[in-house]
SEMI-848888 format. One line per field, with one value per residue: x, y, z of N, C-alpha, C, CB in turn. Coordinates in nm, 3 decimals. Glycine has a CB too. Layout:
N
nX <- X|...
nY <- Y|...
nZ <- Z|...
caX <- X|...
caY <- Y|...
caZ <- Z|...
cX <- X|...
cY <- Y|...
cZ <- Z|...
cbX <- X|...
cbY <- Y|...
cbZ <- Z|...
END
This chain:
212
nX <- -7.869|-8.050|-8.250|-8.319|-8.197|-7.943|-7.649|-7.609|-7.637|-7.423|-7.190|-7.219|-7.205|-6.931|-6.772|-6.836|-6.709|-6.444|-6.400|-6.222|-6.117|-6.218|-6.233|-6.485|-6.390|-6.174|-6.368|-6.521|-6.315|-6.248|-6.482|-6.585|-6.502|-6.597|-6.846|-6.975|-7.048|-7.117|-6.925|-7.076|-7.327|-7.168|-7.107|-7.319|-7.444|-7.294|-7.317|-7.595|-7.582|-7.439|-7.601|-7.819|-7.690|-7.584|-7.313|-7.023|-6.891|-6.653|-6.504|-6.218|-6.043|-6.139|-6.191|-6.402|-6.402|-6.507|-6.637|-6.724|-6.978|-6.863|-7.003|-7.148|-6.974|-6.822|-6.653|-6.294|-6.062|-5.780|-5.612|-5.742|-5.597|-5.352|-5.322|-5.411|-5.228|-4.964|-5.077|-5.068|-4.784|-4.680|-4.804|-4.673|-4.406|-4.425|-4.521|-4.294|-4.114|-4.243|-4.241|-3.956|-3.864|-4.019|-3.868|-3.655|-3.717|-3.800|-3.555|-3.417|-3.599|-3.547|-3.238|-3.300|-3.431|-3.241|-3.048|-2.951|-3.141|-3.194|-3.183|-3.054|-2.791|-2.732|-2.667|-2.484|-2.300|-2.228|-2.139|-1.918|-1.766|-1.733|-1.559|-1.340|-1.268|-1.189|-0.947|-0.777|-0.740|-0.625|-0.400|-0.274|-0.212|-0.024|0.197|0.255|0.398|0.654|0.811|0.907|1.065|1.413|1.601|1.835|1.835|1.664|1.778|2.007|1.844|1.741|2.009|2.068|1.875|1.948|2.190|2.088|1.936|2.121|2.270|2.064|1.991|2.253|2.287|2.071|2.149|2.404|2.296|2.112|2.306|2.415|2.210|2.160|2.406|2.376|2.171|2.273|2.329|2.147|1.857|1.574|1.312|1.356|1.167|1.087|1.333|1.359|1.137|1.204|1.448|1.346|1.318|1.246|1.142|1.156|0.937|0.766|0.713|0.590|0.744|0.893|1.220|1.315|1.390|1.700
nY <- -5.605|-5.836|-5.889|-6.183|-6.279|-6.283|-6.298|-6.450|-6.443|-6.222|-6.398|-6.588|-6.456|-6.362|-6.588|-6.704|-6.523|-6.530|-6.778|-6.988|-7.185|-7.192|-7.155|-7.147|-6.948|-6.818|-6.651|-6.529|-6.333|-6.204|-6.077|-5.951|-5.685|-5.520|-5.574|-5.639|-5.890|-6.160|-6.405|-6.649|-6.638|-6.604|-6.878|-7.043|-6.926|-7.031|-7.299|-7.344|-7.247|-7.470|-7.696|-7.637|-7.656|-7.445|-7.414|-7.594|-7.802|-7.954|-8.194|-8.180|-8.383|-8.220|-7.977|-7.788|-7.707|-7.485|-7.385|-7.250|-7.380|-7.564|-7.636|-7.428|-7.273|-7.203|-7.479|-7.513|-7.476|-7.655|-7.472|-7.254|-7.247|-7.251|-7.004|-6.853|-6.900|-6.822|-6.522|-6.485|-6.541|-6.316|-6.106|-6.158|-6.082|-5.855|-5.753|-5.796|-5.628|-5.380|-5.367|-5.347|-5.145|-4.970|-5.009|-4.891|-4.623|-4.572|-4.573|-4.377|-4.146|-4.161|-4.065|-3.858|-3.706|-3.714|-3.501|-3.184|-2.899|-2.642|-2.371|-2.465|-2.534|-2.329|-2.162|-2.335|-2.287|-2.014|-2.019|-2.173|-2.010|-1.767|-1.903|-1.976|-1.701|-1.636|-1.786|-1.702|-1.453|-1.504|-1.647|-1.476|-1.283|-1.449|-1.456|-1.197|-1.150|-1.018|-1.175|-1.400|-1.742|-1.796|-2.040|-2.075|-1.982|-2.148|-2.384|-2.346|-2.339|-2.583|-2.708|-2.607|-2.746|-2.979|-2.975|-2.917|-3.148|-3.347|-3.281|-3.291|-3.587|-3.653|-3.551|-3.666|-3.918|-3.910|-3.803|-4.046|-4.258|-4.157|-4.147|-4.462|-4.512|-4.432|-4.554|-4.833|-4.822|-4.735|-4.748|-4.739|-4.743|-4.637|-4.488|-4.362|-4.240|-4.060|-3.898|-3.795|-3.649|-3.467|-3.497|-3.469|-3.679|-3.717|-3.907|-3.842|-3.577|-3.605|-3.596|-3.710|-3.761|-3.587|-3.748|-3.736
nZ <- 1.809|1.934|2.248|2.251|2.094|2.173|2.107|1.896|1.611|1.568|1.643|1.431|1.211|1.268|1.264|1.002|0.862|0.932|0.905|1.036|1.297|1.627|1.994|2.260|2.431|2.297|2.092|2.268|2.407|2.160|2.089|2.323|2.401|2.187|2.137|2.382|2.486|2.718|2.842|2.928|2.790|2.539|2.533|2.530|2.297|2.107|2.117|2.065|1.818|1.709|1.758|1.600|1.375|1.245|1.241|1.301|1.507|1.718|1.939|2.099|2.373|2.652|2.536|2.329|1.999|1.779|1.451|1.064|0.890|0.596|0.424|0.280|0.115|-0.158|-0.372|-0.391|-0.658|-0.744|-0.900|-0.810|-0.531|-0.613|-0.693|-0.485|-0.315|-0.409|-0.437|-0.151|-0.086|-0.225|-0.044|0.191|0.129|0.047|0.309|0.473|0.350|0.381|0.682|0.705|0.593|0.783|1.014|0.921|0.908|1.156|1.257|1.169|1.233|1.512|1.522|1.417|1.628|1.804|1.723|1.699|1.684|1.454|1.553|1.807|1.727|1.616|1.869|2.007|1.837|1.847|2.127|2.106|1.939|2.129|2.326|2.182|2.108|2.376|2.408|2.207|2.309|2.540|2.488|2.302|2.536|2.677|2.509|2.478|2.687|2.938|3.107|3.059|3.153|3.060|2.864|2.974|3.258|3.329|3.324|3.536|3.749|3.775|3.800|4.071|4.201|4.221|4.338|4.611|4.635|4.661|4.890|5.070|5.095|5.135|5.436|5.558|5.549|5.686|5.949|6.008|6.021|6.289|6.461|6.480|6.585|6.831|6.933|6.991|7.219|7.360|7.600|7.505|7.272|6.903|6.839|7.071|7.190|6.935|7.009|7.242|7.236|7.006|6.758|6.393|6.143|5.803|5.711|5.932|5.882|5.596|5.385|5.079|4.980|4.667|4.354|4.152
caX <- -7.843|-8.180|-8.215|-8.332|-8.074|-7.819|-7.535|-7.561|-7.608|-7.291|-7.115|-7.236|-7.130|-6.751|-6.684|-6.839|-6.619|-6.280|-6.358|-6.126|-6.170|-6.212|-6.283|-6.554|-6.287|-6.149|-6.465|-6.523|-6.204|-6.227|-6.582|-6.606|-6.464|-6.655|-7.025|-7.022|-7.105|-7.070|-6.876|-7.156|-7.407|-7.101|-7.057|-7.484|-7.511|-7.239|-7.375|-7.698|-7.560|-7.403|-7.734|-7.918|-7.641|-7.547|-7.173|-6.982|-6.838|-6.537|-6.432|-6.069|-6.050|-6.220|-6.220|-6.477|-6.358|-6.634|-6.576|-6.811|-7.010|-6.787|-7.110|-7.186|-6.890|-6.791|-6.545|-6.207|-6.014|-5.630|-5.577|-5.738|-5.563|-5.211|-5.331|-5.381|-5.065|-4.903|-5.104|-5.029|-4.623|-4.647|-4.820|-4.585|-4.295|-4.449|-4.572|-4.158|-4.045|-4.299|-4.200|-3.797|-3.909|-4.050|-3.771|-3.524|-3.782|-3.774|-3.413|-3.398|-3.669|-3.469|-3.131|-3.337|-3.480|-3.145|-2.979|-2.959|-3.226|-3.120|-3.149|-2.941|-2.665|-2.669|-2.662|-2.369|-2.176|-2.193|-2.100|-1.788|-1.693|-1.671|-1.479|-1.224|-1.200|-1.126|-0.863|-0.682|-0.695|-0.517|-0.263|-0.209|-0.135|0.089|0.301|0.318|0.441|0.816|0.873|0.957|1.177|1.483|1.643|1.970|1.759|1.573|1.905|2.021|1.738|1.762|2.100|2.078|1.769|2.028|2.270|2.036|1.879|2.212|2.313|1.954|2.034|2.397|2.306|1.982|2.225|2.476|2.170|2.070|2.407|2.443|2.077|2.156|2.496|2.338|2.056|2.342|2.366|2.011|1.765|1.444|1.310|1.407|1.050|1.115|1.464|1.349|1.073|1.289|1.539|1.271|1.380|1.136|1.220|1.097|0.838|0.674|0.673|0.511|0.776|0.990|1.344|1.303|1.517|1.794
caY <- -5.766|-5.860|-6.016|-6.329|-6.342|-6.335|-6.239|-6.564|-6.387|-6.177|-6.508|-6.678|-6.403|-6.353|-6.721|-6.742|-6.413|-6.559|-6.907|-7.069|-7.309|-7.110|-7.208|-7.039|-6.842|-6.718|-6.597|-6.423|-6.244|-6.128|-6.011|-5.905|-5.552|-5.440|-5.612|-5.629|-6.006|-6.230|-6.546|-6.730|-6.601|-6.676|-7.031|-7.081|-6.902|-7.126|-7.449|-7.347|-7.254|-7.634|-7.778|-7.580|-7.687|-7.325|-7.421|-7.721|-7.858|-8.077|-8.208|-8.227|-8.370|-8.153|-7.854|-7.773|-7.621|-7.425|-7.323|-7.224|-7.461|-7.542|-7.655|-7.284|-7.232|-7.276|-7.536|-7.443|-7.554|-7.648|-7.358|-7.125|-7.281|-7.233|-6.856|-6.809|-6.955|-6.726|-6.399|-6.513|-6.519|-6.182|-6.013|-6.165|-6.080|-5.712|-5.699|-5.764|-5.511|-5.271|-5.381|-5.325|-4.980|-4.913|-5.050|-4.781|-4.492|-4.514|-4.550|-4.217|-4.086|-4.154|-3.989|-3.693|-3.664|-3.677|-3.403|-3.040|-2.842|-2.514|-2.288|-2.518|-2.557|-2.157|-2.102|-2.379|-2.240|-1.910|-2.028|-2.198|-1.910|-1.685|-1.967|-1.945|-1.585|-1.627|-1.849|-1.643|-1.319|-1.554|-1.705|-1.343|-1.206|-1.504|-1.430|-1.090|-1.152|-0.985|-1.225|-1.550|-1.767|-1.828|-2.167|-2.051|-1.955|-2.303|-2.472|-2.274|-2.359|-2.760|-2.760|-2.579|-2.837|-3.124|-2.996|-2.933|-3.281|-3.424|-3.206|-3.325|-3.702|-3.639|-3.518|-3.750|-4.056|-3.875|-3.843|-4.177|-4.324|-4.118|-4.210|-4.566|-4.566|-4.376|-4.654|-4.933|-4.829|-4.670|-4.868|-4.769|-4.769|-4.542|-4.353|-4.281|-4.148|-3.936|-3.788|-3.739|-3.522|-3.378|-3.501|-3.489|-3.744|-3.707|-3.948|-3.769|-3.458|-3.674|-3.566|-3.781|-3.690|-3.593|-3.787|-3.641
caZ <- 1.862|2.025|2.373|2.219|1.977|2.327|2.021|1.822|1.491|1.571|1.650|1.355|1.114|1.273|1.237|0.853|0.809|0.969|0.840|1.085|1.434|1.738|2.129|2.319|2.502|2.179|2.038|2.401|2.361|2.053|2.059|2.414|2.419|2.074|2.134|2.536|2.482|2.846|2.848|2.940|2.671|2.418|2.524|2.524|2.173|2.058|2.134|2.018|1.663|1.641|1.756|1.473|1.244|1.149|1.269|1.315|1.637|1.739|2.065|2.144|2.514|2.729|2.481|2.200|1.909|1.642|1.296|1.012|0.808|0.507|0.285|0.266|0.080|-0.291|-0.376|-0.437|-0.729|-0.723|-0.966|-0.711|-0.410|-0.617|-0.726|-0.337|-0.248|-0.485|-0.372|-0.016|-0.091|-0.240|0.075|0.264|0.087|0.100|0.451|0.559|0.298|0.466|0.823|0.703|0.577|0.905|1.094|0.889|0.932|1.296|1.290|1.103|1.337|1.651|1.488|1.416|1.718|1.896|1.662|1.755|1.601|1.411|1.708|1.943|1.639|1.630|2.005|2.051|1.745|1.903|2.221|2.077|1.882|2.255|2.385|2.124|2.121|2.490|2.439|2.150|2.404|2.652|2.437|2.287|2.644|2.715|2.409|2.476|2.838|2.920|3.241|3.026|3.192|2.953|2.888|3.057|3.363|3.377|3.344|3.677|3.850|3.775|3.858|4.197|4.289|4.226|4.478|4.751|4.673|4.699|5.044|5.131|5.087|5.235|5.556|5.601|5.573|5.830|6.059|6.049|6.110|6.425|6.544|6.484|6.651|6.949|6.965|7.018|7.395|7.416|7.660|7.474|7.114|6.833|6.850|7.220|7.149|6.845|7.068|7.349|7.164|6.940|6.622|6.329|6.042|5.652|5.736|6.014|5.793|5.512|5.269|5.017|4.884|4.518|4.263|4.105
cX <- -7.976|-8.162|-8.219|-8.239|-7.929|-7.682|-7.501|-7.531|-7.475|-7.170|-7.072|-7.122|-6.976|-6.706|-6.712|-6.732|-6.460|-6.279|-6.222|-6.143|-6.134|-6.251|-6.375|-6.473|-6.263|-6.228|-6.487|-6.442|-6.206|-6.343|-6.642|-6.610|-6.594|-6.813|-7.037|-7.084|-7.013|-6.989|-6.975|-7.267|-7.308|-7.122|-7.216|-7.507|-7.426|-7.275|-7.504|-7.684|-7.539|-7.532|-7.814|-7.846|-7.594|-7.398|-7.119|-6.921|-6.759|-6.503|-6.320|-6.031|-6.159|-6.275|-6.329|-6.439|-6.516|-6.555|-6.732|-6.842|-6.941|-6.876|-7.132|-7.112|-6.842|-6.668|-6.421|-6.107|-5.835|-5.583|-5.604|-5.661|-5.393|-5.233|-5.312|-5.273|-4.996|-4.922|-5.053|-4.865|-4.628|-4.686|-4.724|-4.464|-4.331|-4.453|-4.415|-4.066|-4.103|-4.244|-4.020|-3.788|-3.947|-3.980|-3.646|-3.591|-3.769|-3.643|-3.380|-3.438|-3.588|-3.330|-3.190|-3.356|-3.355|-3.046|-3.007|-3.059|-3.125|-3.118|-3.080|-2.825|-2.616|-2.594|-2.531|-2.255|-2.126|-2.121|-1.936|-1.722|-1.647|-1.559|-1.349|-1.170|-1.141|-0.990|-0.756|-0.634|-0.584|-0.402|-0.208|-0.126|0.003|0.197|0.377|0.404|0.587|0.870|0.884|1.072|1.299|1.520|1.766|1.922|1.717|1.659|1.942|1.961|1.736|1.884|2.125|1.970|1.860|2.104|2.197|1.962|2.000|2.257|2.198|1.979|2.175|2.327|2.151|2.039|2.325|2.380|2.131|2.183|2.465|2.344|2.135|2.276|2.444|2.247|2.112|2.327|2.235|1.894|1.630|1.452|1.327|1.305|1.052|1.219|1.439|1.251|1.103|1.357|1.449|1.301|1.242|1.177|1.119|0.947|0.721|0.605|0.588|0.574|0.875|1.101|1.322|1.411|1.605|1.812
cY <- -5.756|-5.947|-6.144|-6.404|-6.387|-6.324|-6.367|-6.532|-6.297|-6.295|-6.581|-6.580|-6.358|-6.486|-6.746|-6.634|-6.471|-6.711|-6.979|-7.094|-7.192|-7.161|-7.077|-6.907|-6.754|-6.601|-6.488|-6.323|-6.159|-6.031|-5.928|-5.741|-5.461|-5.447|-5.613|-5.795|-6.078|-6.348|-6.663|-6.738|-6.648|-6.829|-7.090|-7.053|-7.020|-7.288|-7.494|-7.339|-7.388|-7.687|-7.762|-7.595|-7.568|-7.340|-7.538|-7.711|-7.963|-8.084|-8.259|-8.234|-8.306|-7.984|-7.870|-7.656|-7.573|-7.377|-7.314|-7.349|-7.462|-7.555|-7.534|-7.232|-7.315|-7.373|-7.495|-7.504|-7.554|-7.536|-7.209|-7.141|-7.211|-7.079|-6.766|-6.797|-6.837|-6.575|-6.400|-6.481|-6.373|-6.079|-6.033|-6.096|-5.895|-5.674|-5.701|-5.686|-5.375|-5.263|-5.331|-5.153|-4.901|-4.895|-4.891|-4.640|-4.485|-4.491|-4.394|-4.098|-4.058|-4.067|-3.862|-3.615|-3.636|-3.584|-3.281|-2.996|-2.706|-2.434|-2.310|-2.504|-2.404|-2.128|-2.162|-2.317|-2.101|-1.915|-2.087|-2.110|-1.805|-1.763|-1.962|-1.838|-1.558|-1.660|-1.795|-1.511|-1.379|-1.597|-1.566|-1.265|-1.288|-1.468|-1.273|-1.038|-1.116|-1.087|-1.361|-1.601|-1.816|-1.956|-2.172|-2.047|-2.076|-2.379|-2.462|-2.363|-2.518|-2.802|-2.735|-2.668|-2.940|-3.120|-2.966|-3.062|-3.357|-3.417|-3.313|-3.489|-3.746|-3.657|-3.614|-3.876|-4.008|-3.896|-3.975|-4.264|-4.276|-4.173|-4.389|-4.613|-4.525|-4.495|-4.787|-4.933|-4.743|-4.773|-4.840|-4.758|-4.622|-4.442|-4.316|-4.172|-4.054|-3.816|-3.732|-3.610|-3.430|-3.381|-3.540|-3.558|-3.696|-3.759|-3.878|-3.651|-3.489|-3.597|-3.669|-3.690|-3.724|-3.659|-3.708|-3.727
cZ <- 1.952|2.127|2.335|2.174|2.078|2.216|1.920|1.665|1.457|1.570|1.522|1.216|1.142|1.254|1.085|0.779|0.820|0.917|0.886|1.254|1.524|1.825|2.106|2.365|2.374|2.108|2.157|2.396|2.268|2.012|2.164|2.437|2.285|2.107|2.262|2.534|2.660|2.797|2.842|2.843|2.541|2.427|2.477|2.361|2.068|2.032|2.058|1.860|1.619|1.669|1.628|1.330|1.149|1.156|1.287|1.477|1.641|1.854|2.084|2.301|2.548|2.666|2.360|2.110|1.750|1.538|1.199|0.917|0.663|0.394|0.215|0.167|-0.056|-0.283|-0.445|-0.547|-0.718|-0.780|-0.865|-0.634|-0.438|-0.609|-0.583|-0.260|-0.275|-0.438|-0.204|0.019|-0.113|-0.147|0.152|0.256|0.122|0.250|0.517|0.478|0.386|0.640|0.830|0.707|0.696|0.995|1.040|0.917|1.061|1.325|1.257|1.213|1.490|1.626|1.478|1.535|1.839|1.858|1.716|1.658|1.554|1.501|1.778|1.852|1.660|1.753|2.042|1.941|1.801|2.038|2.238|2.002|2.005|2.341|2.320|2.112|2.263|2.501|2.347|2.241|2.505|2.600|2.390|2.436|2.681|2.646|2.431|2.595|2.842|2.996|3.198|3.108|3.076|2.999|2.980|3.220|3.421|3.403|3.489|3.753|3.876|3.863|4.024|4.259|4.295|4.314|4.619|4.740|4.719|4.829|5.136|5.198|5.176|5.384|5.644|5.637|5.675|5.967|6.122|6.088|6.221|6.525|6.550|6.555|6.815|7.036|7.022|7.181|7.420|7.467|7.603|7.332|7.039|6.822|6.965|7.202|7.092|6.943|7.180|7.319|7.069|6.785|6.525|6.182|5.912|5.664|5.800|5.942|5.647|5.394|5.215|4.954|4.747|4.438|4.191|3.960
cbX <- -7.668|-8.296|-8.314|-8.413|-8.016|-7.846|-7.390|-7.668|-7.716|-7.283|-7.180|-7.424|-7.205|-6.677|-6.733|-7.009|-6.644|-6.228|-6.347|-5.989|-6.060|-6.262|-6.167|-6.621|-6.127|-6.132|-6.581|-6.488|-6.113|-6.194|-6.662|-6.535|-6.260|-6.614|-7.091|-7.163|-7.064|-7.195|-6.805|-7.188|-7.447|-6.940|-6.983|-7.602|-7.495|-7.155|-7.409|-7.769|-7.440|-7.264|-7.829|-7.956|-7.747|-7.602|-7.141|-6.872|-6.929|-6.407|-6.487|-5.964|-5.944|-6.137|-6.086|-6.620|-6.193|-6.751|-6.431|-6.791|-7.133|-6.675|-7.264|-7.169|-6.818|-6.762|-6.574|-6.150|-6.078|-5.553|-5.668|-5.845|-5.591|-5.124|-5.487|-5.431|-4.971|-4.951|-5.268|-5.064|-4.531|-4.690|-4.937|-4.572|-4.260|-4.573|-4.707|-4.077|-4.075|-4.467|-4.233|-3.714|-4.035|-4.123|-3.722|-3.456|-3.923|-3.821|-3.316|-3.514|-3.788|-3.428|-3.060|-3.462|-3.591|-3.087|-2.999|-2.814|-3.379|-3.167|-3.220|-2.957|-2.696|-2.794|-2.791|-2.378|-2.222|-2.296|-2.199|-1.775|-1.783|-1.795|-1.527|-1.222|-1.289|-1.187|-0.897|-0.730|-0.842|-0.561|-0.271|-0.340|-0.235|0.081|0.224|0.233|0.417|0.875|0.784|1.004|1.146|1.591|1.668|2.054|1.655|1.477|2.032|1.957|1.588|1.800|2.196|2.065|1.610|2.108|2.396|1.940|1.799|2.300|2.266|1.832|2.045|2.494|2.317|1.886|2.301|2.522|2.050|1.994|2.500|2.447|1.885|2.131|2.643|2.255|1.970|2.485|2.547|1.945|1.755|1.339|1.153|1.456|0.893|1.177|1.560|1.263|0.968|1.391|1.671|1.294|1.517|1.060|1.241|1.190|0.871|0.747|0.815|0.347|0.821|0.926|1.502|1.292|1.483|1.940
cbY <- -5.806|-5.914|-6.023|-6.351|-6.182|-6.575|-6.187|-6.678|-6.316|-6.090|-6.588|-6.717|-6.299|-6.297|-6.867|-6.729|-6.264|-6.544|-6.878|-7.002|-7.499|-7.007|-7.231|-7.095|-6.916|-6.789|-6.700|-6.480|-6.300|-6.215|-6.089|-5.969|-5.541|-5.506|-5.765|-5.477|-6.090|-6.279|-6.562|-6.718|-6.425|-6.644|-7.108|-6.963|-6.723|-7.111|-7.472|-7.255|-7.172|-7.744|-7.735|-7.404|-7.760|-7.163|-7.356|-7.765|-7.891|-8.071|-8.263|-8.124|-8.310|-8.153|-7.789|-7.760|-7.721|-7.277|-7.469|-7.103|-7.447|-7.619|-7.705|-7.202|-7.222|-7.168|-7.631|-7.399|-7.521|-7.761|-7.365|-7.086|-7.462|-7.300|-6.824|-6.869|-7.103|-6.744|-6.374|-6.666|-6.606|-6.148|-6.023|-6.262|-6.165|-5.671|-5.816|-5.899|-5.501|-5.297|-5.561|-5.402|-4.963|-4.958|-5.249|-4.785|-4.473|-4.597|-4.655|-4.194|-4.178|-4.321|-4.032|-3.666|-3.757|-3.781|-3.401|-2.945|-2.810|-2.444|-2.278|-2.708|-2.611|-2.036|-2.138|-2.540|-2.223|-1.843|-2.086|-2.305|-1.842|-1.648|-2.081|-1.975|-1.483|-1.691|-1.979|-1.614|-1.246|-1.667|-1.836|-1.245|-1.188|-1.625|-1.442|-1.014|-1.300|-0.833|-1.205|-1.561|-1.857|-1.734|-2.231|-1.888|-1.875|-2.387|-2.425|-2.130|-2.299|-2.828|-2.723|-2.432|-2.885|-3.171|-2.898|-2.809|-3.356|-3.411|-2.979|-3.306|-3.714|-3.455|-3.329|-3.762|-4.129|-3.705|-3.816|-4.242|-4.352|-3.970|-4.181|-4.603|-4.511|-4.235|-4.688|-4.922|-4.738|-4.581|-4.873|-4.683|-4.846|-4.587|-4.375|-4.387|-4.197|-3.988|-3.808|-3.834|-3.588|-3.248|-3.625|-3.354|-3.924|-3.809|-4.029|-3.719|-3.384|-3.671|-3.436|-3.867|-3.744|-3.462|-3.860|-3.616
cbZ <- 1.968|1.954|2.493|2.140|1.835|2.425|2.123|1.836|1.471|1.696|1.726|1.336|1.073|1.428|1.339|0.787|0.905|1.163|0.695|1.044|1.472|1.737|2.284|2.432|2.574|2.087|1.996|2.530|2.329|1.951|2.011|2.473|2.381|1.914|2.065|2.575|2.299|2.945|2.969|3.047|2.673|2.413|2.703|2.642|2.126|2.117|2.282|2.081|1.616|1.721|1.876|1.492|1.177|1.198|1.368|1.188|1.715|1.669|2.138|2.079|2.570|2.864|2.433|2.229|1.852|1.684|1.200|0.966|0.807|0.512|0.322|0.386|0.185|-0.406|-0.408|-0.331|-0.855|-0.778|-1.108|-0.638|-0.374|-0.752|-0.802|-0.268|-0.330|-0.618|-0.388|0.008|-0.219|-0.348|0.151|0.270|-0.077|0.050|0.543|0.608|0.128|0.459|0.873|0.541|0.487|0.953|1.047|0.705|0.888|1.400|1.200|0.955|1.352|1.710|1.368|1.349|1.742|1.938|1.532|1.758|1.680|1.304|1.796|2.024|1.460|1.635|2.110|2.066|1.576|1.906|2.269|2.024|1.766|2.361|2.404|2.035|2.080|2.569|2.441|2.011|2.506|2.738|2.304|2.233|2.785|2.716|2.256|2.446|2.911|2.975|3.385|2.877|3.290|2.913|2.761|3.007|3.331|3.273|3.250|3.698|3.795|3.606|3.781|4.221|4.224|4.116|4.476|4.803|4.549|4.625|5.058|5.018|4.950|5.221|5.557|5.512|5.429|5.827|5.999|5.944|6.051|6.433|6.428|6.374|6.595|6.913|6.833|6.954|7.468|7.295|7.834|7.539|7.064|6.713|6.822|7.345|7.071|6.678|7.081|7.386|7.058|7.001|6.614|6.323|6.072|5.535|5.784|6.133|5.753|5.537|5.268|4.918|4.920|4.468|4.172|4.214
END
């Protein structure tokens, strides 16, 4: 690109290749990174190309739109347009199919990345075998123990527990009745009375009478 050319030849070739309307801003954004064209240079070059008749210019409000001179292109017949439409439809369908395949492959890749490697599976299998071996040894130890509680001994313990719980409830009820009787003629509160005689309730000890 010569200094005198100021990017005009690049812009002309670009518009002829794409053959679609662009604003100067569009052309600047599309060519700036690859060719290093400045925005002012692009605007001036496109205006000059339009004046020279090499491209066409249309004004919509405050915006100018530029496009290739259509006279340089061959006329396209209806048959050619239909063929292009068919080709476009085929390419669109192929693009959709490829996009679907890409999504499926991406999903498979994510699944594979989240799966264990062969080495990790071998390590985890070995760890599980060791855990199972430990559980089997523990189970065998329990089975071989001679200090198991017999059903008769278990039943005896439960019966004794019921007796003690009933006695607990009975004594608690008697103590409560006695305290309430005393409080009828006691000038202070129940808490003060209990503190004075040194009585601790189940609630003070944070215990609850078990159900039978």
